[in-house]
VOLUM-783792 format. One line per 4 residues: number of its first residue (from 1); their letters; for each residue z, x, y of C-alpha. Coordinates in steps of 0.2 Angstrom, whole numbers, plus 5000, padded with zeros to 4 digits. Layout:
BEGIN
NUM) A) Z:X:Y | ...
***
This chain:
BEGIN
1) XXXX) 5000:5000:5000 | 4995:5006:5017 | 5012:5005:5027 | 5021:5016:5040
5) XXXX) 5033:5030:5036 | 5048:5020:5044 | 5042:5005:5034 | 5042:5014:5018
9) XXXX) 5060:5020:5021 | 5066:5003:5023 | 5056:4996:5008 | 5062:5010:4997
13) XXXX) 5081:5007:5002 | 5079:4989:4999 | 5072:4992:4982 | 5088:5002:4977
17) XXXX) 5101:4992:4968 | 5118:4996:4959 | 5128:4989:4945 | 5145:4988:4954
21) XXXX) 5158:4994:4941 | 5171:4981:4939 | 5189:4983:4943 | 5200:4976:4929
25) XXXX) 5199:4957:4927 | 5181:4956:4934 | 5164:4957:4928 | 5150:4970:4933
29) XXXX) 5138:4963:4946 | 5122:4970:4953 | 5121:4972:4972 | 5111:4982:4985
33) XXXX) 5114:5001:4984 | 5111:5000:5004 | 5119:4983:5009 | 5117:4985:5027
37) XXXX) 5112:4997:5042 | 5123:5002:5058 | 5111:5004:5072 | 5109:5007:5091
41) XXXX) 5091:5007:5095 | 5082:5019:5107 | 5066:5028:5109 | 5064:5037:5092
45) XXXX) 5070:5024:5081 | 5067:5007:5089 | 5048:5005:5089 | 5045:5010:5071
49) XXXX) 5061:5009:5061 | 5068:4996:5072 | 5054:4985:5069 | 5054:4986:5050
53) XXXX) 5073:4983:5050 | 5069:4967:5059 | 5056:4962:5048 | 5067:4964:5033
57) XXXX) 5083:4958:5041 | 5087:4945:5028 | 5087:4958:5014 | 5095:4973:5024
61) XXXX) 5105:4967:5039 | 5108:4977:5054 | 5125:4978:5062 | 5125:4982:5081
65) XXXX) 5137:4996:5086 | 5143:5001:5103 | 5143:5020:5100 | 5134:5031:5087
69) XXXX) 5149:5040:5082 | 5159:5023:5079 | 5144:5018:5068 | 5145:5033:5057
73) XXXX) 5164:5031:5055 | 5162:5012:5050 | 5149:5017:5038 | 5160:5031:5030
77) XXXX) 5175:5019:5030 | 5164:5006:5022 | 5160:5018:5008 | 5178:5022:5005
81) XXXX) 5183:5004:5004 | 5169:5001:4992 | 5174:5016:4981 | 5158:5025:4985
85) XXXX) 5148:5013:4975 | 5138:5007:4990 | 5130:5016:5005 | 5128:5011:5023
89) XXXX) 5115:5017:5034 | 5118:5024:5052 | 5103:5026:5063 | 5101:5032:5081
93) XXXX) 5087:5038:5093 | 5084:5055:5097 | 5095:5067:5108 | 5113:5061:5112
97) XXXX) 5112:5046:5100 | 5109:5059:5086 | 5122:5071:5092 | 5135:5057:5093
101) XXXX) 5134:5055:5075 | 5137:5073:5071 | 5157:5071:5071 | 5155:5055:5060
105) XXXX) 5144:5066:5047 | 5158:5079:5048 | 5171:5066:5044 | 5161:5059:5030
109) XXXX) 5157:5077:5023 | 5176:5082:5023 | 5181:5066:5014 | 5166:5067:5001
113) XXXX) 5159:5050:5007 | 5141:5045:5006 | 5132:5039:5022 | 5114:5040:5025
117) XXXX) 5111:5045:5043 | 5093:5043:5050 | 5090:5050:5068 | 5075:5049:5077
121) XXXX) 5067:5067:5082 | 5056:5074:5093 | 5036:5072:5091 | 5030:5084:5077
125) XXXX) 5014:5086:5085 | 5024:5093:5100 | 5009:5087:5112 | 5020:5077:5124
129) XXXX) 5034:5090:5124 | 5046:5091:5131 | 5050:5073:5129 | 5065:5062:5136
133) XXXX) 5081:5069:5129 | 5074:5085:5121 | 5083:5101:5121 | 5071:5115:5120
137) XXXX) 5074:5131:5111 | 5062:5144:5119 | 5061:5155:5104 | 5062:5142:5091
141) XXXX) 5051:5127:5095 | 5054:5118:5079 | 5073:5117:5082 | 5080:5101:5088
145) XXXX) 5097:5094:5091 | 5096:5087:5073 | 5098:5105:5066 | 5117:5101:5071
149) XXXX) 5119:5091:5056 | 5115:5105:5043 | 5133:5110:5042 | 5140:5093:5040
153) XXXX) 5129:5084:5026 | 5126:5088:5008 | 5107:5084:5010 | 5096:5087:5026
157) XXXX) 5078:5085:5028 | 5066:5082:5043 | 5051:5071:5038 | 5036:5079:5045
161) XXXX) 5023:5071:5034 | 5024:5053:5026 | 5021:5060:5009 | 5037:5069:5011
165) XXXX) 5047:5052:5009 | 5041:5052:4990 | 5052:5067:4986 | 5065:5067:5000
169) XXXX) 5072:5049:4998 | 5076:5051:4979 | 5084:5067:4982 | 5095:5060:4996
173) XXXX) 5100:5045:4986 | 5104:5057:4971 | 5115:5068:4982 | 5125:5054:4989
177) XXXX) 5128:5047:4972 | 5133:5063:4963 | 5151:5062:4959 | 5154:5080:4961
181) XXXX) 5143:5083:4976 | 5145:5066:4985 | 5144:5067:5004 | 5132:5061:5018
185) XXXX) 5114:5064:5019 | 5103:5066:5034 | 5085:5062:5038 | 5076:5066:5055
189) XXXX) 5061:5055:5058 | 5050:5062:5072 | 5044:5048:5083 | 5025:5051:5079
193) XXXX) 5028:5053:5060 | 5038:5037:5059 | 5023:5027:5065 | 5010:5035:5055
197) XXXX) 5002:5025:5041 | 5000:5032:5024 | 4994:5025:5006 | 5011:5024:4998
201) XXXX) 5010:5021:4979 | 5016:5003:4974 | 5028:5010:4960 | 5038:5020:4974
205) XXXX) 5045:5003:4979 | 5048:4996:4962 | 5067:4991:4959 | 5078:5003:4954
209) XXXX) 5095:4998:4947 | 5107:5013:4947 | 5121:5013:4934 | 5139:5021:4937
213) XXXX) 5138:5039:4934 | 5153:5046:4924 | 5150:5064:4918 | 5161:5070:4904
217) XXXX) 5171:5086:4903 | 5167:5100:4891 | 5177:5098:4875 | 5184:5116:4876
221) XXXX) 5190:5113:4893 | 5199:5096:4888 | 5206:5105:4872 | 5214:5119:4883
225) XXXX) 5220:5107:4896 | 5229:5097:4882 | 5236:5112:4875 | 5244:5118:4892
229) XXXX) 5251:5101:4895 | 5259:5101:4878 | 5269:5116:4883 | 5276:5108:4899
233) XXXX) 5294:5105:4901 | 5292:5098:4919 | 5274:5091:4920 | 5267:5083:4937
237) XXXX) 5252:5073:4941 | 5244:5074:4958 | 5234:5058:4961 | 5220:5062:4973
241) XXXX) 5206:5051:4981 | 5195:5054:4965 | 5206:5042:4955 | 5200:5028:4967
245) XXXX) 5181:5034:4967 | 5183:5034:4948 | 5192:5017:4948 | 5205:5026:4936
249) XXXX) 5221:5018:4942 | 5224:5009:4926 | 5221:5024:4916 | 5232:5035:4927
253) XXXX) 5246:5022:4925 | 5244:5022:4906 | 5243:5041:4905 | 5259:5042:4915
257) XXXX) 5269:5030:4906 | 5263:5035:4888 | 5267:5054:4892 | 5282:5051:4904
261) XXXX) 5274:5061:4918 | 5279:5057:4936 | 5265:5055:4949 | 5264:5060:4966
265) XXXX) 5250:5056:4978 | 5239:5064:4991 | 5234:5055:5007 | 5217:5051:5000
269) XXXX) 5225:5045:4983 | 5239:5034:4990 | 5239:5017:4982 | 5234:5024:4965
273) XXXX) 5250:5017:4959 | 5260:5003:4966 | 5276:5007:4975 | 5287:5000:4962
277) XXXX) 5278:5009:4947 | 5290:5017:4936 | 5282:5034:4937 | 5277:5034:4955
281) XXXX) 5286:5049:4964 | 5279:5046:4981 | 5268:5056:4993 | 5267:5074:4992
285) XXXX) 5265:5088:5005 | 5267:5090:5024 | 5266:5071:5026 | 5275:5068:5010
289) XXXX) 5292:5065:5006 | 5307:5076:5001 | 5309:5068:4983 | 5290:5071:4980
293) XXXX) 5290:5088:4986 | 5306:5091:4976 | 5296:5086:4961 | 5282:5097:4965
297) XXXX) 5293:5112:4968 | 5300:5111:4951 | 5285:5106:4940 | 5278:5119:4928
301) XXXX) 5262:5112:4924 | 5252:5101:4937 | 5238:5090:4933 | 5228:5087:4949
305) XXXX) 5217:5072:4947 | 5203:5071:4959 | 5211:5081:4973 | 5204:5094:4984
309) XXXX) 5221:5102:4986 | 5220:5102:5005 | 5234:5111:5015 | 5243:5094:5019
313) XXXX) 5244:5091:5000 | 5250:5109:4995 | 5261:5113:5011 | 5249:5127:5014
317) XXXX) 5252:5132:4995 | 5271:5133:4997 | 5276:5117:4990 | 5274:5123:4971
321) XXXX) 5284:5134:4960 | 5276:5151:4960 | 5274:5151:4942 | 5267:5134:4940
325) XXXX) 5251:5132:4932 | 5237:5120:4938 | 5224:5109:4928 | 5210:5103:4940
329) XXXX) 5203:5087:4933 | 5188:5085:4945 | 5170:5079:4945 | 5168:5093:4958
333) XXXX) 5168:5111:4950 | 5172:5118:4967 | 5188:5108:4968 | 5192:5110:4949
337) XXXX) 5193:5129:4949 | 5204:5131:4965 | 5220:5142:4965 | 5216:5149:4947
341) XXXX) 5216:5131:4941 | 5211:5128:4922 | 5196:5117:4926 | 5192:5101:4917
345) XXXX) 5175:5096:4926 | 5172:5078:4923 | 5176:5060:4928 | 5194:5056:4932
349) XXXX) 5195:5040:4921 | 5186:5047:4906 | 5195:5064:4908 | 5212:5055:4907
353) XXXX) 5207:5045:4892 | 5201:5060:4883 | 5216:5071:4887 | 5228:5057:4882
357) XXXX) 5219:5055:4865 | 5222:5075:4863 | 5240:5072:4867 | 5245:5058:4855
361) XXXX) 5263:5058:4851 | 5268:5070:4865 | 5278:5065:4879 | 5289:5074:4893
365) XXXX) 5306:5078:4890 | 5316:5063:4894 | 5327:5072:4907 | 5312:5076:4918
369) XXXX) 5306:5058:4917 | 5323:5052:4922 | 5323:5064:4936 | 5307:5056:4943
373) XXXX) 5315:5039:4941 | 5331:5045:4951 | 5320:5053:4964 | 5309:5037:4966
377) XXXX) 5325:5028:4969 | 5330:5041:4983 | 5313:5039:4991 | 5314:5019:4991
381) XXXX) 5332:5021:4999 | 5325:5033:5012 | 5311:5021:5016 | 5323:5005:5017
385) XXXX) 5333:5016:5031 | 5319:5022:5040 | 5310:5005:5042 | 5326:4995:5046
389) XXXX) 5328:4989:5064 | 5343:4997:5072 | 5343:4987:5088 | 5336:5001:5099
393) XXXX) 5321:5000:5110 | 5308:5005:5109 | 5304:5002:5091 | 5300:5018:5080
397) XXXX) 5284:5020:5071 | 5293:5018:5055 | 5300:5001:5060 | 5283:4995:5065
401) XXXX) 5275:5001:5048 | 5289:4991:5040 | 5286:4975:5049 | 5267:4976:5045
405) XXXX) 5271:4980:5027 | 5282:4965:5025 | 5268:4954:5032 | 5255:4961:5020
409) XXXX) 5249:4954:5004 | 5242:4964:4989 | 5225:4960:4994 | 5227:4967:5012
413) XXXX) 5221:4984:5018 | 5229:4996:5030 | 5220:5010:5039 | 5224:5025:5050
417) XXXX) 5219:5042:5054 | 5227:5053:5067 | 5242:5058:5076 | 5259:5053:5070
421) XXXX) 5254:5038:5060 | 5247:5047:5045 | 5265:5054:5041 | 5273:5037:5045
425) XXXX) 5262:5027:5034 | 5260:5040:5020 | 5279:5040:5018 | 5284:5022:5023
429) XXXX) 5270:5011:5018 | 5274:5002:5001 | 5257:5000:4992 | 5256:4982:4987
433) XXXX) 5238:4983:4979 | 5228:4997:4971 | 5215:5005:4982 | 5222:4996:4998
437) XXXX) 5226:5011:5008 | 5214:5022:5020 | 5221:5036:5030 | 5207:5047:5035
441) XXXX) 5216:5065:5034 | 5201:5076:5028 | 5194:5077:5046 | 5208:5069:5054
445) XXXX) 5196:5061:5066 | 5204:5053:5082 | 5195:5038:5085 | 5191:5033:5067
449) XXXX) 5204:5019:5066 | 5196:5005:5075 | 5178:5010:5070 | 5184:5013:5052
453) XXXX) 5194:4997:5053 | 5178:4987:5057 | 5169:4995:5043 | 5183:4992:5031
457) XXXX) 5184:4974:5037 | 5166:4972:5032 | 5169:4979:5016 | 5184:4969:5012
461) XXXX) 5177:4952:5020 | 5181:4943:5003 | 5197:4951:5000 | 5212:4951:5012
465) XXXX) 5215:4956:5030 | 5212:4974:5037 | 5227:4981:5046 | 5223:4995:5058
469) XXXX) 5237:5006:5065 | 5232:5017:5080 | 5240:5027:5094 | 5237:5025:5112
473) XXXX) 5228:5043:5112 | 5216:5039:5098 | 5213:5021:5106 | 5208:5028:5122
477) XXXX) 5194:5040:5113 | 5186:5026:5102 | 5189:5007:5105 | 5173:4999:5109
481) XXXX) 5172:4994:5090 | 5184:4981:5095 | 5170:4972:5103 | 5159:4976:5088
485) XXXX) 5171:4967:5077 | 5173:4953:5088 | 5155:4951:5091 | 5151:4951:5071
489) XXXX) 5165:4939:5067 | 5175:4952:5058 | 5193:4949:5054 | 5205:4963:5057
493) XXXX) 5221:4966:5066 | 5224:4981:5076 | 5242:4988:5081 | 5242:4999:5096
497) XXXX) 5257:5011:5095 | 5260:5017:5113 | 5270:5032:5116 | 5262:5038:5132
501) XXXX) 5253:5053:5126 | 5247:5064:5112 | 5265:5064:5106 | 5263:5072:5088
505) XXXX) 5253:5087:5095 | 5267:5089:5109 | 5279:5090:5094 | 5269:5103:5086
509) XXXX) 5267:5112:5104 | 5286:5112:5107 | 5291:5114:5089 | 5282:5130:5088
513) XXXX) 5290:5137:5104 | 5278:5131:5117 | 5281:5121:5133 | 5276:5103:5134
517) XXXX) 5260:5103:5143 | 5244:5093:5144 | 5249:5082:5129 | 5260:5069:5136
521) XXXX) 5254:5058:5151 | 5270:5064:5162 | 5265:5082:5161 | 5246:5080:5163
525) XXXX) 5239:5089:5178 | 5238:5079:5193 | 5246:5064:5184 | 5249:5049:5195
529) XXXX) 5259:5038:5184 | 5243:5026:5180 | 5245:5018:5163 | 5233:5006:5153
533) XXXX) 5236:4988:5150 | 5231:4989:5132 | 5232:4970:5130 | 5221:4966:5144
537) XXXX) 5209:4979:5139 | 5207:4973:5121 | 5206:4954:5127 | 5192:4959:5138
541) XXXX) 5182:4965:5123 | 5185:4948:5114 | 5201:4951:5104 | 5216:4939:5104
545) XXXX) 5229:4951:5111 | 5247:4951:5114 | 5260:4963:5120 | 5276:4964:5110
549) XXXX) 5293:4972:5115 | 5304:4971:5100 | 5304:4968:5081 | 5306:4949:5082
553) XXXX) 5291:4948:5094 | 5281:4959:5082 | 5286:4949:5067 | 5281:4934:5077
557) XXXX) 5263:4940:5081 | 5260:4946:5064 | 5264:4929:5057 | 5253:4921:5070
561) XXXX) 5237:4930:5067 | 5221:4919:5068 | 5203:4923:5062 | 5193:4937:5071
565) XXXX) 5201:4952:5079 | 5220:4951:5083 | 5227:4966:5094 | 5246:4969:5095
569) XXXX) 5251:4981:5108 | 5269:4989:5108 | 5278:5004:5115 | 5286:5016:5101
573) XXXX) 5297:5030:5103 | 5291:5045:5108 | 5299:5058:5096 | 5307:5048:5082
577) XXXX) 5297:5055:5067 | 5299:5053:5048 | 5301:5070:5043 | 5289:5076:5029
581) XXXX) 5299:5092:5022 | 5285:5104:5018 | 5280:5119:5027 | 5263:5120:5037
585) XXXX) 5254:5135:5042 | 5248:5135:5060 | 5242:5149:5071 | 5258:5155:5081
589) XXXX) 5256:5169:5092 | 5262:5186:5085 | 5267:5192:5103 | 5274:5182:5118
593) XXXX) 5284:5183:5133 | 5292:5167:5128 | 5308:5169:5117 | 5305:5152:5109
597) XXXX) 5287:5157:5103 | 5294:5174:5096 | 5308:5163:5086 | 5294:5152:5080
601) XXXX) 5284:5166:5074 | 5299:5173:5064 | 5301:5156:5056 | 5282:5155:5052
605) XXXX) 5283:5172:5044 | 5297:5167:5034 | 5288:5152:5027 | 5273:5162:5023
609) XXXX) 5283:5173:5011 | 5283:5158:4999 | 5264:5155:5000 | 5255:5155:4984
613) XXX) 5240:5167:4984 | 5224:5161:4978 | 5206:5155:4983
***
């Protein structure tokens, strides 16, 4: 068929279908692999790609964003909420529209999430150069701003001839669906190439039904891992995000129960177990809780399931006993071999089943299992104390989290990203439903919260309500998708926690010996005392917005939610933090005229002595 390059791309995306693997209790269903597009049209994508999207709007709907970065963040959040089984597209014009998406691509890359980014590009012919928004590179005329995507995507291509679509699109799809290599893909589409007609073969647009991919681990790796686990006196499981993407929550629970092994969770793996599960040990690491970190420090064999072992999980590699042995069960070889781990490279669900079969009849020593249960009880008592109202105003982060948690149902979804809220939610949030928690802490993208909430709310439209917790600093960075959500009829609740500045970074600044500077509104250069009326601002973008001042008003507002976007604004305490209890390595100056900095450097050097060496 003779169609344009842009039309071919749209038709190919529509032809891709996927069998959605069921969660327990449901049946497999066939659905579009690409269920929609987030788009802001401009020159470079409106006259060809935009035209084709309009023609096929009933088969691949387009959601209108307000900022290209927000669209990419919403697409990544959608992918996480759908367990990487479906992929959204984000498309922009040339120039700043494209570069706005680079941050979102970095976030998706860090978190191993599939998003297809399609950006307009300058003319391949170069005849009208320089075009509007083109950045010229005098010694490299083929370079455009779209080359900035190369470090932050798994697959990158610029379509300079229509025939390239025939090979490039299947490769992009394969990269985004690969369990071990999963991440975003990028296609640059020059304006003239997108409009060129070409005789595409009909079979390129035949429906393709993609089945779930579950690579199995090598038999010898499984045998070696099972043998090592059998030697353990104090085994521990770290549940990472790969548990969710493998839909392995039930198998994780069965494995932990059958073999008596406590489970701690990473930020990405939170809600792999419910909060009251007998083997749940809590969140581990820097934003983790002391009971979970105590389990980690005493464990002798650690099975890391689907975790990339980020520094916030490992306490910059100081949380674990120096002699502890690691087993890396991961679909990604790169992650499976980290820190001299015994690798088991394969799917989390199948790997747990095959490991368990090799460990038939073996269980952890009863006293270690009992230790986990005692520490779980300690954790719950700690959370109860942190989230309980104390009569003081303003409220603490933890008290706000507890109020939302009390209102939420097992079908609801909670989301946050940056500042102090990841630590507060990671510790204090009781997971009521499996895979119902999203804290973007791989890239820690300020501004992800509201855009991500919009994407998650689209993904969860037939489940429960999406709750977004955001600080005032992140709100000011990216808030326009309140309007996107209102415009598109999406249900979500946004809780704005206002502590009048970037308080968690001020905490780090002062905690490492520095003076408070340029983080809080009060010590910003030239500050005038100006403040934002968050209720009025959110209401101006179509939200149903209220301001609350105490815990009773917060509970009332949470109980009085209506369809659409609900925004609740509240003041929170500036420096009432839930302590995590793990070391974190940051760059403290080795020399300074400030005594507090020198003291902080001494503390840092002492902490580094416990650091596990590895790669």
